[in-house]
C-alpha positions, -999 to +999 in steps of 0.1 A: -276-604-118-276-568-130-250-543-122-256-526-088-267-490-095-269-459-072-282-425-075-285-410-109-267-442-124-298-462-118-324-438-135-323-458-168-337-488-149-368-469-137-401-479-153-402-446-171-373-454-192-370-493-190-407-501-197-417-468-218-391-449-233-365-476-239-390-506-238-398-504-277-416-531-293-390-557-294-372-581-270-336-592-269-329-630-265-309-641-237-280-655-255-263-677-227-266-681-190-253-653-167-219-658-153-206-684-176-170-684-181-159-706-211-121-697-212-093-714-192-063-697-178-034-713-197-010-683-200+010-672-171+009-636-179-028-635-188-060-634-168-096-646-177-118-616-177-156-612-181-164-578-195-200-568-183-217-535-194-253-523-189-269-506-221-308-498-214-310-475-244-305-497-275-322-497-308-333-529-327-306-545-347-277-529-325-249-551-312-225-542-282-188-547-285-156-542-264-123-530-281-091-524-266-052-524-267-046-563-263-045-586-294-077-603-281-096-569-283-085-563-319-058-536-308-081-509-314-092-523-350-129-521-353-131-551-375-116-573-347-137-561-317-153-587-295-191-587-297-209-591-263-237-614-255-271-603-240-276-618-206-309-599-195-318-569-176-301-547-201-266-563-194-243-575-221-211-596-212-183-614-230-153-634-218-119-630-228-082-641-219-062-608-216-029-596-204-024-581-170-025-544-182-052-530-206-071-500-219-105-506-236-139-490-245-173-502-252-189-496-286-224-499-303-227-508-340-256-517-364-231-528-390-200-548-386-167-527-385-187-493-380-184-488-343-198-458-323-174-458-293-186-445-260-177-411-247-151-403-221-114-416-215-103-451-220-111-475-194-080-491-177-075-527-161-044-539-144-037-567-120-006-582-106+001-616-117+010-638-088+005-674-076-026-664-055-043-645-085-080-651-091-092-677-116-112-648-132-123-612-127-157-598-135-153-562-148-188-549-138-184-514-156-218-500-150-235-482-180-221-475-213-210-438-214-232-420-240-244-386-245-271-379-216-306-388-228-329-357-228-366-357-232-396-332-232-430-332-219-463-314-216-480-304-182-517-300-177-540-307-149-565-335-154-595-310-148-580-286-173-582-309-203-610-302-228-623-328-252-654-331-274-666-362-251-661-347-216-688-336-192-676-301-180-641-313-169-611-333-182-615-372-179-594-401-176-601-414-210-592-380-224-555-390-215-556-414-245-561-384-269-537-364-250-512-392-254-518-393-291-512-354-293-480-356-272-466-384-295-474-364-326-459-333-312-427-351-300-433-355-263-421-384-243-440-374-211-476-361-198-476-346-164-506-342-142-516-327-110-530-350-083-560-369-092-572-383-059-606-378-042-608-344-026-646-343-019-643-334+018-666-304+019-690-311-008-685-277-024-662-259-047-634-257-021-628-294-029-613-282-063-579-278-044-562-310-057-536-311-030-560-318-001-568-354-004-599-370+011-579-404+004-544-409-008-555-441-026-589-434-040-592-416-074-616-386-080-651-395-092-648-361-110-629-377-138-652-405-146-666-408-179-701-418-172-708-428-209-682-456-203-699-470-170-721-493-190-726-505-225-764-507-221-773-471-209-811-465-212-821-438-237-833-414-211-799-415-193-782-410-228-804-379-232-795-366-197-759-371-204-761-351-239-780-323-220-753-322-194-725-318-220-744-289-233-751-273-198-715-279-184-695-268-217-684-236-199-653-214-200-640-228-166-648-260-146-681-257-125-668-280-098-701-283-078-724-287-108-702-312-126-697-334-094-735-333-088-743-342-123-717-370-126-727-386-093-765-385-101-759-402-134-737-427-120-761-438-093-788-443-118-765-467-138-754-483-106-790-488-097-797-505-129-767-528-129-759-532-092-761-571-092-741-575-122-714-552-112-710-566-076-709-601-090-685-594-117-650-610-117-634-575-122-650-561-093-641-590-071-606-589-082-604-551-075-619-554-042-596-583-032-566-562-042-576-528-027-598-538+003-573-523+029-579-489+018-613-494-001-633-504+031-624-474+054-626-451+022-663-465+017-671-463+053-659-428+056-678-416+026-710-432+040-705-413+073-696-381+057-727-381+037-750-394+063-740-365+088-742-338+060-775-354+048-764-357+012-768-391-001-737-405-017-737-437+003-732-460-027-704-440-044-673-458-028-684-493-043-683-476-076-648-466-076-638-497-094-649-482-126-627-451-122-597-473-115-603-494-146-605-464-170-574-448-157-557-482-159-568-482-196-553-447-202-521-455-183-517-488-203-523-468-236-495-441-226-470-471-221-478-487-253-472-454-270-440-447-255-452-418-232-444-415-196-475-405-174-462-385-146-483-382-114-481-359-085-475-367-048-489-342-025-470-334+006-501-334+028-537-347+032-568-330+046-572-330+083-606-345+078-596-373+055-600-410+054-561-413+065-563-391+095-594-409+106-579-445+102-543-436+111-547-407+136-513-415+153-494-408+120-503-371+121-498-341+145-534-329+145-528-298+166-505-284+140-507-272+103-484-274+074-472-247+053-442-228+038-423-196+052-423-164+032-410-168-003-415-159-040-451-167-038-463-149-007-443-126+017-466-137+046-458-174+039-484-202+032-507-221+054-520-252+037-540-264+065-528-300+065-516-316+098-479-324+099-465-359+099-455-378+130-424-392+114-413-410+145-446-430+145-443-436+109-408-451+110-421-479+133-432-499+103-407-485+080-430-460+065-456-484+054-483-457+049-460-440+023-449-471+008-485-482+002-491-448-014-462-452-039-472-488-047-507-476-055-493-448-078-471-471-097-502-490-110-509-461-132-477-438-133-442-445-144-429-410-129-439-388-102-434-353-089-428-351-051-446-320-041-426-297-017-396-322-014-384-299+013-409-314+037-390-347+037-360-327+051-379-303+073-415-290+074-429-255+081-451-261+111-477-239+123-501-240+153-537-250+143-550-217+154-527-200+126-543-184+095-513-171+076-478-190+074-456-164+090-452-174+125-440-210+123-410-231+129-392-258+112-398-295+123-375-310+131-351-283+140-327-275+170-345-246+190-329-218+208-329-228+246-335-204+274-300-212+287-284-205+254-303-171+252-295-161+287-259-167+281-260-142+254-278-116+276-313-121+262-336-126+293-369-107+289-389-136+272-423-120+278-413-090+260-399-109+231-428-134+227-458-115+232-471-090+204-453-056+208-481-032+205-478+006+214-500+035+213-482+052+183-485+021+164-522+018+166-526+055+158-504+052+127-521+018+117-557+028+123-556+065+123-590+081+138-604+045+144-576+033+166-598+037+198-626+018+186-602-010+174-584-009+208-616-011+229-628-041+209-596-062+206-571-050+230-563-043+267-539-016+280-519-037+305-496-006+313-494+031+300-495+030+261-488-007+260-516-030+247-520-067+244-549-088+228-580-099+246-583-137+253-612-141+227-589-128+198-553-136+208-548-158+177-554-154+140-583-177+138-600-161+169-594-126+155-609-137+121-641-150+139-645-118+160-638-094+133-666-112+113-691-107+141-681-070+147-680-060+111-715-069+107-726-043+130-696-018+126-695+016+109-657+012+104-647+027+070-620-001+063-631-034+049-631-065+069-600-077+049-580-046+054-588-046+091-579-083+095-545-078+076-538-049+101-547-070+132-527-100+120-496-076+116-501-067+153-503-104+163-472-110+143-453-083+162-430-109+179-392-117+179-393-152+194-420-179+191-422-201+224-424-238+219-459-248+228-445-282+243-416-269+262-416-233+274-379-231+277-373-235+240-378-208+214-377-202+176-369-168+159-397-154+141-391-153+102-379-120+090-374-105+127-358-075+111-392-064+097-408-061+131-411-030+153-404-052+182-371-060+170-363-024+159-372-013+194-344-034+210-310-020+220-282-026+194-265-053+214-296-074+216-304-068+179-268-082+170-272-112+192-306-121+179-297-114+144-267-138+147-288-165+163-316-160+137-291-167+109-278-197+128-312-212+132-323-208+096-290-215+078-265-234+099-273-256+128-301-277+112-281-288+080-270-322+095-303-329+112-322-322+080-297-343+059-302-373+082-340-369+084-343-370+045-319-400+043-343-419+065-376-409+050-370-404+011-353-439+006-386-454+019-405-436-010-380-442-037-376-479-029-414-485-028-416-485-067-395-482-098-411-450-109-388-421-119-389-395-091-386-356-094-385-333-065-401-299-065-371-280-047-385-243-051-384-218-023-360-214+008-336-243-001-312-256+027-277-262+015-279-300+023-309-305-001-292-307-035-263-329-023-289-354-008-311-353-041-280-360-061-269-388-039-304-405-043-308-398-079-337-373-075-343-348-104-349-312-094-370-284-107-360-251-125-383-221-132-365-194-151-383-167-133-374-182-098-336-182-102-319-207-078-285-188-083-279-159-057-276-126-075-295-136-107-330-123-113-336-149-140-324-185-143-300-192-171-313-224-189-281-231-209-264-235-174-288-258-156-275-292-143-285-323-162-304-338-132-332-311-135-366-306-151-368-270-167-400-253-173-409-217-184-437-218-158-456-241-136-492-244-122-482-222-090-474-190-110-487-171-141-483-185-174-454-175-197-477-151-217-492-135-186-457-131-170-443-113-201-474-089-203-477-082-165-445-060-160-430-037-182-397-033-165-392-066-158-398-077-194-371-051-205-346-065-179-352-100-193-348-088-228-317-070-221-302-101-202-309-128-229-310-106-261-283-080-252-304-053-268-314-019-254-345-019-277-380-022-264-394-057-265-427-065-279-454-058-253-473-088-261-460-124-258-463-131-295-457-164-312-420-152-318-415-144-282-430-177-270-409-196-295-376-178-282-383-187-247-393-223-254-363-227-275-340-217-244-358-245-225-356-273-249-320-265-255-309-266-219-290-294-206-317-304-182-328-341-186-364-329-191-381-298-205-417-300-194-439-272-206-475-264-196-500-266-222-509-230-220-474-221-229-475-242-260-507-227-271-488-193-272-469-205-303-502-201-323-517-166-323-551-183-330-549-197-296-541-166-276-576-150-279-583-157-241-568-130-217-535-145-204-543-140-167-572-164-171-550-193-180-534-193-145-542-224-126-534-214-091-529-183-070-507-194-040-513-162-020-551-170-020-558-202+003-594-202-011-583-202-047-608-219-070-590-245-092-611-244-123-590-235-154-601-253-184-582-251-218-603-232-245-590-256-272-599-290-273-576-318-277-591-329-309-586-295-323-549-297-315-547-331-331-559-317-362-536-288-362-506-304-381-486-270-383-487-265-347-476-301-339-448-298-365-438-265-348-434-282-315-418-313-329-391-293-347-383-274-315-377-306-297-358-323-327-336-293-331-326-293-296-312-327-297-338-342-273-353-376-278-387-378-294-412-405-303-411-418-338-445-433-339-464-424-371-452-388-370-440-383-405-469-400-423-493-379-401-476-345-410-457-353-440-481-334-463-470-300-448-451-282-475-435-258-452-422-269-420-431-253-386-394-245-379-392-226-412-424-208-407-412-199-372-379-186-386-398-165-411-419-149-382-389-142-361-374-121-388-401-094-382-391-088-346-358-079-328-355-114-313-342-129-346-310-111-350-298-123-314-313-156-312-284-177-325-261-161-300-282-167-269-261-192-253-229-170-254-249-140-242-265-159-213-230-172-202-219-136-203-248-125-181-238-153-155-202-141-154 
């Protein structure tokens, strides 16, 4: 039996630590049966105690001891401490007859008499000796108290990896090279974006990795076609070589790469079809995965049939993609590297999952996010929201299946938009933007509640507020043309949208048809934005399922409709707005998360991290702490009120800190895109009024990365682009081109490819040593595998070179005092 662990105490027993980081290459032998008590109680003032401690992170040759105030425990003499025996599952124990009152601690040692005592105060034990005392007591003391483990990782989308063997896009087998580079650079983790099949539309829109065709199937884009067979004919080999040349472009050409890979794969399949289908590997894979594989294959066939493109055989070929990712995942585990996946919050509304399990989704709705750092109009991701009530009937079996499948390859995962498990921002399916939504679940404002407050004109508050002067101001001389096309005057100088354009989707469609024959001077995009502004001129959103329930529009203060109300109504609605968004939902959302999230977390032993950026309800962080979930901190998106920039030195331990992420500009682009913001950052963290460098030089990059690796956060995970900024030779590509996603653009093309191959990085010993020294100097754990022999020939360490470079810029004189200065900023 292992010690019961809850929340963060159980993290060392997740597969990321237990099987990868702490797993090592050696195994402790169980020294005696669990629970065996050999001592007899033969003294009236003593009791038989079993000391039990969990110690998951232990080096080979290390012993665990208990030392204390009693004679049996050596009276704090190291030479007389009691050694504990290993009993399995990272638990050590020893039996001892001790007095009724005792103070003690646990220790580690690789040599007898030289004990490293655990942190914290002495542990205490006391018991009242009586006739009814127990025969023995088990002191299940949890885990040994040590300095918190801290590690570092690199983040890069699978499609962004570039190698000498790939065909236009990163491939699963490239992960083996990436793992080698990560180990040699001191990283314990490689983080990816979602890698599931997204081929819904058959065009570049499918590059969006968060819109899954199937939450189980992996993307054929990442296959290495050369590895599909050991007997590829010469003509196909030549075709592969030609494809390598044609697809070796600056960015990913999604459509061309998919077409070429599927074409080659079908040719290889046609040649080896019988061998493949009769092989034991395929039969075993099919037997283990047929629950999702059959509907996935059927869906792909029907999709291709009705779109007239012939991909009918591809679903049967997915066993090869599974096998190759498994090979890379096993390689990562073997080399002590955590492979971290990404769990998207939604699925495409035209996916296998909505086809097979339609009752699990609210198909007349769309998922998104309210206005935030990324977009003042909110985001509309287009996914249907979940029917949590239906999902709960089988204890969230669909979610548990997803996590079990992920655990075959990953030992850690990021929960995309973890707020969605508390509440989701739900939009009607006719919405285009993400502004006019509501939270689900939430407690709406009722008609009775509003009427008691003197709010009664619901038609006025729920229909777009459009007046003549607004049209004249917004459209100028063209206002009459716009009004005649889109609006009806229902009373003098008051307008409403016509039925054929009274939603954002209808307006978009009508505007497109009108603009083709219109002589209006403004662009279609400009007119659409202005018309959307009018559609959004509402104060309350009426519940489509219950007309007596209402939701305040986000940022109602910004609307002309709200400003036109009398002061009393404004004050009432402002108070109810604040109540809806920041008070009345907290208990509901907390209870919702505590029903849904444990189903995920208990489905596997992967380490779970939650992406908790944006508008954060106060219940979120306590629940994450209770469940042992690790949060995310991005310095430019401060989670502290009143601070423009986060202070890494003050981040909580249960966090991942990062200088940037895939949803924002890179560190280099962020530094160079805003002069005034750069000066404010420099002033805040350097304490200098001097002008900072206008370029993100390697010295600037080193300084910012050093802030992050020295943070208390459990993990510092750095995008590969930010690491490339440490070497001036790798900064030749314009910084904005290294951005992975633009959240403000729903049709963004996800196509960034690193301009440096993994092989080049593996040969750059100086760059690896520079990163390694950053990690080592911060006190973070790092893999020891063959590092010194690989880079021991370097005469000048990367850290020394970085220090020499720093002396040339104003950063150097203040770098050592950054923690003190950051603390001063916080005060």
